[in-house]
N, CA, C and O atoms as a GROMACS GRO file, in nm:
protein
  348
    1MET      N    1 -21.532   0.188 -16.417
    1MET     CA    2 -21.368   0.156 -16.374
    1MET      C    3 -21.295   0.138 -16.531
    1MET      O    4 -21.173   0.117 -16.527
    2LEU      N    5 -21.355   0.143 -16.661
    2LEU     CA    6 -21.251   0.156 -16.757
    2LEU      C    7 -21.169   0.313 -16.754
    2LEU      O    8 -21.052   0.338 -16.782
    3LEU      N    9 -21.262   0.392 -16.714
    3LEU     CA   10 -21.186   0.568 -16.715
    3LEU      C   11 -21.065   0.582 -16.603
    3LEU      O   12 -20.984   0.674 -16.591
    4VAL      N   13 -21.084   0.426 -16.503
    4VAL     CA   14 -20.983   0.478 -16.420
    4VAL      C   15 -20.888   0.370 -16.500
    4VAL      O   16 -20.775   0.417 -16.513
    5TYR      N   17 -20.901   0.250 -16.553
    5TYR     CA   18 -20.801   0.184 -16.600
    5TYR      C   19 -20.746   0.269 -16.705
    5TYR      O   20 -20.626   0.252 -16.726
    6LEU      N   21 -20.814   0.368 -16.783
    6LEU     CA   22 -20.723   0.450 -16.864
    6LEU      C   23 -20.667   0.554 -16.828
    6LEU      O   24 -20.587   0.602 -16.908
    7GLY      N   25 -20.688   0.623 -16.703
    7GLY     CA   26 -20.623   0.703 -16.604
    7GLY      C   27 -20.502   0.634 -16.581
    7GLY      O   28 -20.398   0.690 -16.615
    8ILE      N   29 -20.497   0.520 -16.530
    8ILE     CA   30 -20.377   0.497 -16.404
    8ILE      C   31 -20.275   0.401 -16.583
    8ILE      O   32 -20.172   0.340 -16.556
    9GLU      N   33 -20.304   0.403 -16.681
    9GLU     CA   34 -20.255   0.336 -16.803
    9GLU      C   35 -20.170   0.472 -16.846
    9GLU      O   36 -20.048   0.465 -16.860
   10VAL      N   37 -20.238   0.591 -16.866
   10VAL     CA   38 -20.187   0.697 -16.905
   10VAL      C   39 -20.058   0.793 -16.838
   10VAL      O   40 -19.950   0.834 -16.881
   11ILE      N   41 -20.116   0.801 -16.740
   11ILE     CA   42 -20.024   0.829 -16.609
   11ILE      C   43 -19.897   0.728 -16.620
   11ILE      O   44 -19.792   0.782 -16.653
   12ARG      N   45 -19.892   0.591 -16.597
   12ARG     CA   46 -19.805   0.477 -16.606
   12ARG      C   47 -19.714   0.528 -16.732
   12ARG      O   48 -19.604   0.581 -16.717
   13LEU      N   49 -19.751   0.514 -16.807
   13LEU     CA   50 -19.685   0.584 -16.951
   13LEU      C   51 -19.628   0.677 -16.971
   13LEU      O   52 -19.522   0.677 -17.033
   14PHE      N   53 -19.689   0.785 -16.921
   14PHE     CA   54 -19.616   0.911 -16.924
   14PHE      C   55 -19.487   0.913 -16.844
   14PHE      O   56 -19.377   0.954 -16.882
   15PHE      N   57 -19.521   0.862 -16.726
   15PHE     CA   58 -19.418   0.819 -16.592
   15PHE      C   59 -19.272   0.771 -16.679
   15PHE      O   60 -19.165   0.832 -16.682
   16GLY      N   61 -19.301   0.675 -16.730
   16GLY     CA   62 -19.234   0.554 -16.755
   16GLY      C   63 -19.105   0.607 -16.830
   16GLY      O   64 -18.986   0.595 -16.803
   17THR      N   65 -19.213   0.709 -16.996
   17THR     CA   66 -19.162   0.779 -17.087
   17THR      C   67 -19.034   0.884 -17.046
   17THR      O   68 -18.921   0.893 -17.092
   18LYS      N   69 -19.108   0.964 -16.930
   18LYS     CA   70 -19.066   1.088 -16.891
   18LYS      C   71 -18.940   1.004 -16.842
   18LYS      O   72 -18.830   1.032 -16.890
   19GLY      N   73 -18.952   0.908 -16.754
   19GLY     CA   74 -18.813   0.896 -16.675
   19GLY      C   75 -18.701   0.849 -16.742
   19GLY      O   76 -18.586   0.886 -16.720
   20ASN      N   77 -18.749   0.743 -16.849
   20ASN     CA   78 -18.660   0.703 -16.958
   20ASN      C   79 -18.578   0.774 -17.000
   20ASN      O   80 -18.456   0.769 -16.988
   21LEU      N   81 -18.660   0.864 -17.068
   21LEU     CA   82 -18.586   0.977 -17.169
   21LEU      C   83 -18.490   1.124 -17.062
   21LEU      O   84 -18.406   1.199 -17.112
   22CYS      N   85 -18.532   1.128 -16.934
   22CYS     CA   86 -18.432   1.221 -16.861
   22CYS      C   87 -18.339   1.127 -16.805
   22CYS      O   88 -18.227   1.178 -16.803
   23GLN      N   89 -18.339   0.976 -16.747
   23GLN     CA   90 -18.255   0.909 -16.722
   23GLN      C   91 -18.314   0.924 -16.550
   23GLN      O   92 -18.247   0.890 -16.453
   24ARG      N   93 -18.404   0.963 -16.547
   24ARG     CA   94 -18.450   0.986 -16.365
   24ARG      C   95 -18.495   0.828 -16.289
   24ARG      O   96 -18.538   0.728 -16.347
   25LYS      N   97 -18.483   0.836 -16.221
   25LYS     CA   98 -18.501   0.720 -16.098
   25LYS      C   99 -18.658   0.739 -16.045
   25LYS      O  100 -18.727   0.638 -16.037
   26MET      N  101 -18.725   0.887 -16.004
   26MET     CA  102 -18.808   0.865 -15.938
   26MET      C  103 -18.982   0.853 -16.071
   26MET      O  104 -19.085   0.800 -16.030
   27PRO      N  105 -18.973   0.914 -16.220
   27PRO     CA  106 -19.035   0.898 -16.269
   27PRO      C  107 -19.091   0.706 -16.277
   27PRO      O  108 -19.196   0.646 -16.254
   28LEU      N  109 -18.970   0.673 -16.316
   28LEU     CA  110 -18.966   0.520 -16.331
   28LEU      C  111 -19.035   0.468 -16.230
   28LEU      O  112 -19.140   0.406 -16.242
   29GLY      N  113 -18.957   0.499 -16.091
   29GLY     CA  114 -19.038   0.454 -15.956
   29GLY      C  115 -19.164   0.452 -15.970
   29GLY      O  116 -19.222   0.347 -15.941
   30ILE      N  117 -19.217   0.532 -16.003
   30ILE     CA  118 -19.362   0.550 -16.006
   30ILE      C  119 -19.419   0.468 -16.122
   30ILE      O  120 -19.521   0.404 -16.097
   31SER      N  121 -19.360   0.458 -16.264
   31SER     CA  122 -19.442   0.379 -16.338
   31SER      C  123 -19.405   0.246 -16.276
   31SER      O  124 -19.508   0.180 -16.259
   32VAL      N  125 -19.302   0.184 -16.236
   32VAL     CA  126 -19.315   0.033 -16.183
   32VAL      C  127 -19.448   0.031 -16.070
   32VAL      O  128 -19.535  -0.056 -16.068
   33ALA      N  129 -19.444   0.103 -16.014
   33ALA     CA  130 -19.579   0.080 -15.888
   33ALA      C  131 -19.705   0.116 -15.979
   33ALA      O  132 -19.814   0.078 -15.936
   34LEU      N  133 -19.701   0.182 -16.094
   34LEU     CA  134 -19.842   0.183 -16.148
   34LEU      C  135 -19.842   0.056 -16.218
   34LEU      O  136 -19.952   0.000 -16.226
   35THR      N  137 -19.749   0.004 -16.266
   35THR     CA  138 -19.774  -0.161 -16.347
   35THR      C  139 -19.852  -0.241 -16.253
   35THR      O  140 -19.944  -0.318 -16.284
   36PHE      N  141 -19.822  -0.224 -16.174
   36PHE     CA  142 -19.916  -0.355 -16.053
   36PHE      C  143 -20.078  -0.322 -16.085
   36PHE      O  144 -20.145  -0.405 -16.146
   37PRO      N  145 -20.137  -0.192 -16.038
   37PRO     CA  146 -20.266  -0.163 -16.091
   37PRO      C  147 -20.302  -0.188 -16.230
   37PRO      O  148 -20.392  -0.265 -16.266
   38SER      N  149 -20.248  -0.136 -16.286
   38SER     CA  150 -20.260  -0.174 -16.437
   38SER      C  151 -20.266  -0.298 -16.469
   38SER      O  152 -20.377  -0.314 -16.519
   39ALA      N  153 -20.200  -0.408 -16.468
   39ALA     CA  154 -20.192  -0.526 -16.456
   39ALA      C  155 -20.315  -0.584 -16.340
   39ALA      O  156 -20.349  -0.698 -16.372
   40THR      N  157 -20.348  -0.562 -16.284
   40THR     CA  158 -20.439  -0.605 -16.224
   40THR      C  159 -20.622  -0.586 -16.303
   40THR      O  160 -20.718  -0.662 -16.311
   41MET      N  161 -20.597  -0.457 -16.343
   41MET     CA  162 -20.747  -0.442 -16.424
   41MET      C  163 -20.704  -0.488 -16.503
   41MET      O  164 -20.803  -0.552 -16.538
   42ALA      N  165 -20.591  -0.528 -16.608
   42ALA     CA  166 -20.602  -0.611 -16.741
   42ALA      C  167 -20.657  -0.754 -16.683
   42ALA      O  168 -20.760  -0.805 -16.727
   43SER      N  169 -20.574  -0.815 -16.574
   43SER     CA  170 -20.659  -0.906 -16.594
   43SER      C  171 -20.738  -0.931 -16.536
   43SER      O  172 -20.766  -1.051 -16.547
   44TYR      N  173 -20.822  -0.856 -16.444
   44TYR     CA  174 -20.986  -0.821 -16.432
   44TYR      C  175 -21.085  -0.854 -16.549
   44TYR      O  176 -21.179  -0.930 -16.569
   45TYR      N  177 -21.014  -0.756 -16.615
   45TYR     CA  178 -21.078  -0.775 -16.777
   45TYR      C  179 -21.083  -0.902 -16.878
   45TYR      O  180 -21.149  -0.915 -16.981
   46LEU      N  181 -20.980  -1.005 -16.807
   46LEU     CA  182 -20.932  -1.119 -16.880
   46LEU      C  183 -21.008  -1.218 -16.808
   46LEU      O  184 -21.065  -1.309 -16.867
   47LEU      N  185 -21.012  -1.204 -16.685
   47LEU     CA  186 -21.096  -1.340 -16.603
   47LEU      C  187 -21.220  -1.313 -16.531
   47LEU      O  188 -21.304  -1.403 -16.529
   48LEU      N  189 -21.240  -1.221 -16.482
   48LEU     CA  190 -21.333  -1.166 -16.398
   48LEU      C  191 -21.468  -1.105 -16.449
   48LEU      O  192 -21.564  -1.101 -16.372
   49GLN      N  193 -21.480  -1.049 -16.600
   49GLN     CA  194 -21.593  -1.004 -16.656
   49GLN      C  195 -21.652  -1.140 -16.683
   49GLN      O  196 -21.602  -1.252 -16.690
   50THR      N  197 -21.807  -1.083 -16.699
   50THR     CA  198 -21.884  -1.207 -16.724
   50THR      C  199 -21.886  -1.239 -16.828
   50THR      O  200 -21.901  -1.360 -16.848
   51TYR      N  201 -21.870  -1.143 -16.953
   51TYR     CA  202 -21.899  -1.168 -17.067
   51TYR      C  203 -21.756  -1.148 -17.173
   51TYR      O  204 -21.786  -1.062 -17.255
   52VAL      N  205 -21.663  -1.182 -17.188
   52VAL     CA  206 -21.532  -1.181 -17.268
   52VAL      C  207 -21.553  -1.286 -17.405
   52VAL      O  208 -21.596  -1.399 -17.430
   53LEU      N  209 -21.494  -1.168 -17.474
   53LEU     CA  210 -21.480  -1.192 -17.620
   53LEU      C  211 -21.381  -1.287 -17.657
   53LEU      O  212 -21.362  -1.328 -17.542
   54ARG      N  213 -21.316  -1.343 -17.713
   54ARG     CA  214 -21.201  -1.401 -17.778
   54ARG      C  215 -21.118  -1.305 -17.793
   54ARG      O  216 -21.013  -1.310 -17.728
   55LEU      N  217 -21.140  -1.206 -17.870
   55LEU     CA  218 -21.014  -1.118 -17.929
   55LEU      C  219 -21.001  -1.008 -17.800
   55LEU      O  220 -20.901  -0.937 -17.806
   56GLU      N  221 -21.071  -0.992 -17.713
   56GLU     CA  222 -21.047  -0.949 -17.609
   56GLU      C  223 -20.960  -1.017 -17.499
   56GLU      O  224 -20.896  -0.955 -17.414
   57ALA      N  225 -20.968  -1.160 -17.511
   57ALA     CA  226 -20.903  -1.253 -17.407
   57ALA      C  227 -20.759  -1.259 -17.451
   57ALA      O  228 -20.661  -1.264 -17.376
   58ILE      N  229 -20.760  -1.258 -17.594
   58ILE     CA  230 -20.645  -1.199 -17.658
   58ILE      C  231 -20.571  -1.110 -17.670
   58ILE      O  232 -20.452  -1.139 -17.661
   59MET      N  233 -20.605  -0.978 -17.692
   59MET     CA  234 -20.563  -0.855 -17.704
   59MET      C  235 -20.525  -0.831 -17.503
   59MET      O  236 -20.438  -0.750 -17.470
   60ASN      N  237 -20.596  -0.905 -17.403
   60ASN     CA  238 -20.535  -0.863 -17.273
   60ASN      C  239 -20.435  -0.982 -17.228
   60ASN      O  240 -20.380  -0.979 -17.118
   61GLY      N  241 -20.419  -1.063 -17.301
   61GLY     CA  242 -20.327  -1.168 -17.280
   61GLY      C  243 -20.169  -1.068 -17.330
   61GLY      O  244 -20.075  -1.034 -17.259
   62ILE      N  245 -20.192  -1.046 -17.470
   62ILE     CA  246 -20.055  -0.927 -17.543
   62ILE      C  247 -20.032  -0.850 -17.450
   62ILE      O  248 -19.917  -0.825 -17.415
   63LEU      N  249 -20.180  -0.780 -17.371
   63LEU     CA  250 -20.123  -0.668 -17.272
   63LEU      C  251 -20.031  -0.726 -17.156
   63LEU      O  252 -19.914  -0.697 -17.131
   64LEU      N  253 -20.098  -0.794 -17.105
   64LEU     CA  254 -20.042  -0.831 -16.996
   64LEU      C  255 -19.843  -0.903 -17.010
   64LEU      O  256 -19.753  -0.907 -16.926
   65PHE      N  257 -19.849  -0.946 -17.153
   65PHE     CA  258 -19.737  -0.982 -17.183
   65PHE      C  259 -19.613  -0.865 -17.172
   65PHE      O  260 -19.512  -0.849 -17.103
   66PHE      N  261 -19.688  -0.792 -17.288
   66PHE     CA  262 -19.635  -0.669 -17.236
   66PHE      C  263 -19.584  -0.548 -17.157
   66PHE      O  264 -19.487  -0.476 -17.182
   67CYS      N  265 -19.680  -0.542 -17.045
   67CYS     CA  266 -19.662  -0.515 -16.888
   67CYS      C  267 -19.553  -0.614 -16.823
   67CYS      O  268 -19.447  -0.567 -16.781
   68GLY      N  269 -19.569  -0.703 -16.818
   68GLY     CA  270 -19.449  -0.774 -16.795
   68GLY      C  271 -19.310  -0.767 -16.839
   68GLY      O  272 -19.220  -0.778 -16.756
   69SER      N  273 -19.289  -0.751 -16.943
   69SER     CA  274 -19.158  -0.722 -17.004
   69SER      C  275 -19.119  -0.565 -16.964
   69SER      O  276 -19.015  -0.532 -16.908
   70GLU      N  277 -19.209  -0.491 -16.999
   70GLU     CA  278 -19.196  -0.327 -16.936
   70GLU      C  279 -19.125  -0.347 -16.810
   70GLU      O  280 -19.006  -0.318 -16.810
   71LEU      N  281 -19.186  -0.401 -16.682
   71LEU     CA  282 -19.199  -0.406 -16.551
   71LEU      C  283 -19.030  -0.474 -16.539
   71LEU      O  284 -18.959  -0.466 -16.439
   72LEU      N  285 -18.998  -0.531 -16.656
   72LEU     CA  286 -18.874  -0.622 -16.647
   72LEU      C  287 -18.784  -0.524 -16.686
   72LEU      O  288 -18.706  -0.474 -16.605
   73LEU      N  289 -18.789  -0.496 -16.790
   73LEU     CA  290 -18.726  -0.318 -16.837
   73LEU      C  291 -18.685  -0.259 -16.761
   73LEU      O  292 -18.567  -0.252 -16.728
   74GLU      N  293 -18.816  -0.180 -16.697
   74GLU     CA  294 -18.752  -0.092 -16.561
   74GLU      C  295 -18.687  -0.093 -16.482
   74GLU      O  296 -18.613   0.001 -16.454
   75VAL      N  297 -18.694  -0.219 -16.412
   75VAL     CA  298 -18.664  -0.244 -16.319
   75VAL      C  299 -18.504  -0.223 -16.329
   75VAL      O  300 -18.434  -0.160 -16.250
   76LEU      N  301 -18.453  -0.309 -16.476
   76LEU     CA  302 -18.313  -0.325 -16.560
   76LEU      C  303 -18.253  -0.177 -16.566
   76LEU      O  304 -18.134  -0.149 -16.565
   77THR      N  305 -18.335  -0.110 -16.571
   77THR     CA  306 -18.319   0.075 -16.613
   77THR      C  307 -18.304   0.106 -16.473
   77THR      O  308 -18.231   0.201 -16.445
   78LEU      N  309 -18.346   0.059 -16.404
   78LEU     CA  310 -18.334   0.129 -16.233
   78LEU      C  311 -18.253   0.104 -16.199
   78LEU      O  312 -18.210   0.195 -16.128
   79ALA      N  313 -18.158  -0.014 -16.202
   79ALA     CA  314 -18.083  -0.082 -16.154
   79ALA      C  315 -17.933  -0.004 -16.211
   79ALA      O  316 -17.847   0.043 -16.137
   80ALA      N  317 -17.928  -0.005 -16.381
   80ALA     CA  318 -17.832   0.063 -16.437
   80ALA      C  319 -17.841   0.232 -16.395
   80ALA      O  320 -17.740   0.302 -16.395
   81LEU      N  321 -17.958   0.276 -16.363
   81LEU     CA  322 -17.919   0.448 -16.340
   81LEU      C  323 -17.877   0.422 -16.153
   81LEU      O  324 -17.821   0.513 -16.093
   82SER      N  325 -17.898   0.343 -16.110
   82SER     CA  326 -17.860   0.339 -15.930
   82SER      C  327 -17.699   0.286 -15.926
   82SER      O  328 -17.628   0.286 -15.826
   83SER      N  329 -17.666   0.249 -16.039
   83SER     CA  330 -17.498   0.203 -16.047
   83SER      C  331 -17.422   0.275 -16.146
   83SER      O  332 -17.306   0.242 -16.172
   84MET      N  333 -17.493   0.396 -16.218
   84MET     CA  334 -17.426   0.507 -16.303
   84MET      C  335 -17.418   0.616 -16.161
   84MET      O  336 -17.323   0.695 -16.158
   85ASP      N  337 -17.518   0.620 -16.045
   85ASP     CA  338 -17.463   0.707 -15.929
   85ASP      C  339 -17.382   0.702 -15.832
   85ASP      O  340 -17.326   0.785 -15.760
   86ARG      N  341 -17.385   0.574 -15.843
   86ARG     CA  342 -17.260   0.545 -15.760
   86ARG      C  343 -17.100   0.561 -15.820
   86ARG      O  344 -17.002   0.540 -15.749
   87ILE      N  345 -17.092   0.607 -15.983
   87ILE     CA  346 -16.950   0.606 -15.970
   87ILE      C  347 -16.927   0.758 -15.965
   87ILE      O  348 -16.813   0.803 -15.953
   0.00000   0.00000   0.00000
């Protein structure tokens, strides 16, 4: 499960970076769509795992905070790119 999480996270970050640098909506949309499985896996490792260290809990909490802030910024960027297309 950790390897699946690694694959999803790497692909999500790649498409987020590519969409932001190229100012394209499609890679940003893919990144937004992959944020939800990534956040689900992080919350699994935070809440449903049998043995969780305190350090793991802190790191997963920080990860979920950054996933939420990235999601907010990606949605704002998508809205800005959509408004630029209309002009």
